[in-house]
Steps between C-alpha positions, in 0.01 A plus 500: 500500500410549863317293759392565853401157618137615536250232393343561158133596530220291365466530117169676562653760734679813377868493613495880509186609681368171631157520327330181385366434151802519268369472143700282259536652152796323337674166514816356342667165557847353487697825530871499599514579870814706459602703194855609557716209626819439305469168325808362339317268252181496303396175660539644850297807400220287367479308828419812706217432747160635394198632682153634438372855510157612607454878503219633720384854580404621846155658472570743787854638440587403144805295580575216252659181626606163360297287739675183378847629589735263687791686650701180553507441124603855410788507754676186385765684298772698665713589202308761296597786275259791508742789441389763250779748558684406177230693310574873453124566500445322829814646658380849412170432669671353805729805527208741470311304761797494739548878467127553566513284814803681627341838445157406645636330810822700557713185462846631580705310755187304588405134542303312236343156503404333172263206502552274200824662392597241236874529450505840664561740209230748596583508871867545420412787265293670773785468741754626248299809398417608858788354696242284677525167680279219386377153591348284229291186540453234236521121525625489142795733569817333376810714517598869489530669160633825643834581645669799661401733780129484432489123519636519848195695615247244363410174670305219332306233678402198291171454675139613496426822684284408802418582861837373618665803330265758659781626720674642188382857455529719192418844365350337189356152443507427126321206333516488119320231298470264798155546651344330198689181596351490852174309550413645844525868413282624786702344783826590318431873472372508860820328606701775325297764683551330835875479437512879447328555835499863614777611256250739343745651247586164341412510132359202310519436125335213319501428123271239342360421154168664416224243447281754320746512207515119497121469480458790257763373254411132552872456583495123566882507493487702828305231678727228638525268790749699712270801504232391745385850590380770259427866588318795362528851642184437700598170654861607573389825668238322713752242613740764628231718653359201685849407622566832669676706232443846364539502121716788379492419129367228275557509125583297190838494330712306247253503217211476752621147588589572868322643794727712727379558857662733752373487859590549865345392834167666560350657806129532549496846358689406181295197393273576206267275300685511162178528294692662212638155419165314504499271193285210622221534243742504208688196642178303509433567134860450385536166679171378357627573148857374550449128447316533165741771375794282602369202305465714185850647538654152549331381185630800302858444617477126429389576143786749456764257618366219285499730199862601566607140523324401177674792327840380620567819699770512762363658817670605824349633818681787684513479875550181707269618775197365680291669234675290235452175697126580543462585131671186370354252745143635486510471119689167514763639266769267372724549193266766359741732685872423478669678788451741789734803499616666819767762570563363852821291468402293806198362307681434172573133428216381727145386411152636568285331757219297353565560129872403493599779257865587509594851619751669277685831487380768257809441285374154415236660278767592245533129436133413540372784276140507631209611286306604807583592859227495759568759776342413830490850643423817297705711745815363339403556135742784428781322682449179307456677166832679556676174583363325193606797277848488662526136381370601150187295551155609392245236603138576552475602870174386655422665833254347745 
């Protein structure tokens, strides 16, 4: 999560384009303000601070913001565990993405800055593949997980990226799954552009969740407190064009869950309007429908969970992620689901924020013998099915 120290705009003002008249379309209350801290006890996990969420749409640019977001609440945890690299599916995607960035931007013996680097796995991989040098920024960075020659060429700074680091120049500025955590997205992207200055060949890559999929699929489990900013192709492209960038490519990836934007500093002759990504009309209709659709989907899931419990079924949920926290806490799930499964050993033996469910290793399911496993992300279906088969387990696998 990043911060720039810029004052948060009025709830009625768009944090991206500055327009007035943000239209509220969805509200939720009492959500955990942080989804991925490592809690050592159920009691501690249940005491996580909570906040409210008010989603509003900008009528001019289509940006969606949580106008009730309080950055001081969301930044109160320093020890988090967001790493996804233990998944072969995710690692394959990350490797493909790294190779694409290296090819697009000629990243061999170059300098890379990553904003919101987590524990540095992706940045280290970029430096390893292209013999690059990297600097990663993340206030939640704990300790290196890489060693050897590559690790010596990567520097990590446990801080937010801000104006005070503008003197650090790079051939690529990379920002994956971080912009959605920043409330003041307009000032932030302009700050990145100002830091680049007249280094016209500097490449920029941003990756964010796609709000169109969330609205289309009524994916309430992808709406949580830490994500205060939500982008469509239209609102993301307009933000970067307004901030002085030329967009080289903008597309969806990872089961259409992510938006991937490649850009570089623009000159007057390279700026273009980006009309091909105009989705404002569809966003107006989708946001209008979201609240009602969400209420219906919550009721359907509540009925399913109650029926499972009455039937005495043992149920586990696969993935101890922010999606899981949102799913369980929005539905107020207790012992209807027994455990949360995660392949990340750093999460195992800890407890989920808000719901207090214990996080266990996949091998625990041999003992638990679940009737059903709820999979939070369909991208991992084949991987999870293979792991269950390896353990000679055949529960019903329910994919969200």
